[in-house]
N, C-alpha and C positions, 0 to 999 in steps of 0.2 A: 504494500500500500504506500502511496506517496505521502510526503510530509504535509501536514495541514498548513495552509497558508496563514501567516501571521498578519492580522489586520493592522493597518497603520493608524496612528492618531489622525483625527480629522481637523483640518483647518477650514472653518466655516466663514465664507464671505457673506455677510449679512448686509444687503444693499436695498436701496429704494429705487434703483434703476438697473437697467441691463448693462453689465460689464461687457465690453468687446471681447470676443472669444480669444483674440490675440493676447490680451492682458491676462486672461485666465490661464492660457497656456504658458505665458511667461512665469506666472506664479507657480504652476506645477513644476516647471523646470527649476525654479529657485528653491523649491521645497520638495526634493525627491523623496524624503523620508516621511512626508505627510500626504494624506488623501485630501484633495481640495474639493470642497462642496460649496455650492452657491445657493443662497436663499434670497428671493426677492419679495419684499413686502412694501406696503405703503410707508411713507416717511415716518420714522420714529414709532412705527407699530412694533409690538413685542414679537420676538422670534417664537414661532410655534414650539411648544414644549417637546414634541417628538423629534424635532430637528435639533433644538438647543442641547438636549440631554446626550446626544451622540458626539457633540463637539469637544475637542480638547483645547482648541484656540478659536477665538472669534476676532475677525477684522471687520469693522463696521463704520458706516457713515453716521449711524444714530439709532439703528435697530438693535435692541438689546434683549437678552434673555431675562426671564423672571428670576428673582433670586433663588427660588427653590429649584430652578432648572440649571443653575450655574455651579453646582457643587463639584463637578469634575472638570471644570474649565480652568486651565492653567493661568491664563490671563486674557483680557479683552483689549484689543488694539483699536484705537480710533484713527481714522484717516485725517482728522483735523487736529489742530493744536489747541484751540479754545473749545471748552466743553460747556459753556454757559447755557447752550440750548438743550442740553440733556442732563444737566447736573441735578435736576429734580427727580430723576428716574430712581425707582427703588433699588436698582443695582448699586447705586452710590451709597445708600443709607442702610440697606438691610442685607448687605453681603460684604464679604471681605476679599472677594476675588480681585486680584491685582488689575489695575486699569493703566494702560499706557497710551501716550499720544504720539502724534507725528511731529512734535516740536523739533525744530532743527532743519526740516526740509524746506522751509519757506524763505530762508535767508536770501538765496540767490535771486529768485524772481521778484520778491518784494523790495529788495534793495535796488534792483534795476528799475522797478516801477517808481520808487521814490525819487531816484536821481533823474529819471525821465521827466517827472513833473517839475523838479527844481529847474532843470535846464530849459524845459518848455517855457517856464515863467521868466527865467533870467535872460533868455536869448530871444524872447518875443516870437516864439515859434508860431503861435496862432496867427500873427499878422502875416508872416511870410507864407504860411500855408493858404490863408484866404486869398492873398494876392496871386499865388500860383494858380488857384482854381479859376481866377478871373483873368489870367494871363497878363498880370501887371508886373512890370519890372520897376520897382520903386527906387527912389533916390536913397543913397546911403544915409543921408542926414535924416530921412524919414524913420529910420530904424534905431538911431543912436540913443534917443532918450529912453532911459529906464533899463537899457541893456547893461548887464554887468556879469562878471565871473564870480566864482566861489572861493577863490584863493583868499585865505585869511579869515574866512567866515567861521563863526562859532556855531556848532550844532549841539544842542542838548537832547539827549535821548532818554525818555522816560520809560524805564523798563529795559534793562540791558541783558536780554536773552539772546537767543540765536539770531533773531531778525535784527535786533538793535546792533548786534556785534558785526553782522555783515554790512549793514548800513554804515557803521563806523569805519569799516575797512575801505569801502568805496569812497566815503567822504574824505578820509585821510588821503587817498590817492588824488583827490581833487584839490588838495592843499588846505583842507578845512581842519579845525581843531575840534576834538570831541570831548564832551562832558557827559558822564553817566550818572543816572539817578536810579536807585533801587530802594525797595522798602526796607531791607535789612542792611546793616553795615557790611562793607567789603574792605576791611582794614588790612588784610594780609594777602600776599601773593596767592596763597592756597585758596582763599575765599573768593578770589577774582577769576579763578579758572571756570571754564564752562564744563559742567559735568554731564551735559546732555549730548544727544546725537548731533554731529556736525557733518555737513556735506564736505568731503575731503577738499582741502585747498581753500576753504572759505572761513569767514568769521574771524573771531578774535579769541582763540582757545585759551590763552593765558591772561586775557584781560589787560593787556598792556597798551592798548590804543588810546583810551581816555587820558587826557592830561590831568584830570581830577575826577574823583568819585564822590558822590553825594548820596545821602540816604535819609529816610524818614517816612512817617505816615501822617504827620501833622500838616496843617495848612501853613504853619510857619516855616517848616523845613522845605516845603514845596516852593513857597514864595522866595526863600533864600536862593534856591536853585534857579528860579526864573529871573532872578535879579543879576545874573552873571553877564548880561549884555549879549544875549543869544540872538543870532540871526535866524536860526531855524530851531524849531522844537518838533521832535518826532515823538508821537504817542505810540508806544509799543507795549502796552500793558494788558494783562488779562482783565476782563470785566468781572468785578466782584462788587458786593455792596459797598466796600470801601472806595472803589475807584469810580463808581457811578457819579457822573457830573463832577469829576475831579477838576476839570478845567472849565471855568466860566468867566463871567464879567470881571471879577476881581483879578483872576490870573492873567487875563489878557491885558488888563490895565498895568499890572506889574511888569509884564513883558515889555510893553511899549514904553513905559516910563524909564526903563533901564537900557534902552537901545544905545549903541555907541554913536558918538558924533560922526556925522558923515555917512552913516549906514542907513539902509532902508529899514522900515519897520519890520518886525519879526514875521516869519512865514511859518505856518502851522501845517504839519503833515500827520494824518491819522490813518493808521493801518491796523488798529486794534478792534474796537467796537464803537458804534455810534454813540452809545449811552455814556461813554467816558467823558464826552464833551456836552456841555449845555448848548444845544444847537441854536436856540434863539439868541443867546448871548454871542455866539459865533457870528451869526448873520449880522447882528448889530455892530460887532467889531469890524467886520469886513466892510460894511457900509460906511462906517466912520473913518476908515483908513487906519485904525488902531493896529490892525494886522494888515500887512501888505498883500497877503494872499493865503490860500489854503489848498492843499491837495488832500482829497478825501476818498478813500476806497470804501468807507463804511459810513452809514448814516442812521438816523433814527426817525421813522421806521425804515425797514427794507422790505420790499422795494420802496424807493422814495416816490411818493405820489407826484403826479405830473404838475399839480398846482402848488407844490411846496415852495415857499419863497427861497429856500436854499439854492435852487437851480439858478436863480437870477441874481444871487449875491455877486458883487464885483470880485474879480480876480480869484474865483474859485474853480477848481478842476475836480470833477466828480467821475468816478468809475464805479461800476456795480459789483463791488466786493469781488474783484477778480485779480487783485494784485499778486496773489500767490499761485495762480493757475499756470499750467504749462505742460508740455508733453512728458516732462520728467517727473511729474507729481507722484503718481501712484507707484512708479518704480522705486522712488526714494522712500516712500512710506513703507513699502514692503522690505526695503533694506533695514529699516528700523525694526520691523517685526522679525526679520530673520536673525538679526543680532540678538534680540531678546529670546527667541526660541533657542539659540545656542546657549545663552546664559541660563535659561531654565534647565537645560540638560546638564550644565556644569554646576548648577546650584549657586550661581552668582546673582548679585542684585540686578534688577532690571533698569534699563535706560528709560528715561521719560516717564517714570511711574508717578501717577497722580497721588498727591497728598490730599486725602479726602477732606480734611479740615479746612484746607485752603481753597479747594475747588479747582486746582491746576497742578 
């Protein structure tokens, strides 16, 4: 008699959309020691019990097992970095199954999106683009006013995670100086290292790019940071109750009041979540010129209604929460999952594991 075939652990892809078969095949090739299964449900609908109970690993956009169905699951991997949209799910509160995120994969596309918007604003790209469509060859002097480069500019990064670190890397290449702000102190070289997944060749693994580090959770500490004479402020924070409406009228006023002589008013970039910013205060600040402009990949709400006044605020550039997308996205997310699968087998600590008390 032949040997009985040993069944492989199951990697369940729990999705709210159809994955291209090419990606599923890539996953099977990446995980030869796992059986890859796909379950498609409505957005954030629970995974059916009979499917969830067979899984050893789950990779998901937001479909989750019930806690009672997750007892044999080694860990659940999210394709996103932020979990605010699913953090209320019982799996967060009524289970201890490890949860991991795709934090670390977004640095390259989001940093490029950020610098794209900075340069589009500073080089008046919209003007040349519109003239091109109308076949207009403008005079040089028509473009000069307001055009500037970024050498010597100060950029303050609120939330110095993988995205903030890659933005710092690119900003430094442009000749800018970087200032980091975190909730907890980072007073030692060891505390400034990035412990999360890093796309090879990117980011600031040792935390050496900022010329100064700042920290705190109080309004006073935030205002002290915003008083550094910053030309750019990048919001790269997770959305939590503490960060909701973190930046509003007071903060924009502090920024503008401390701009350096001869420099334009500060420019705001938000790639985190719309609720981190008081949107009405932002509109007022843009209209008054207190802020020279803003690049927003996130808004409140999303999608942004067509009649929302933010669309028509001066010097604002809005994209529909797509700064992190790209052909490399899912491949890199599965790289994180693969690393953690190897760590599980070795008994090592997981990368990007969610601290349930913090929500990220």
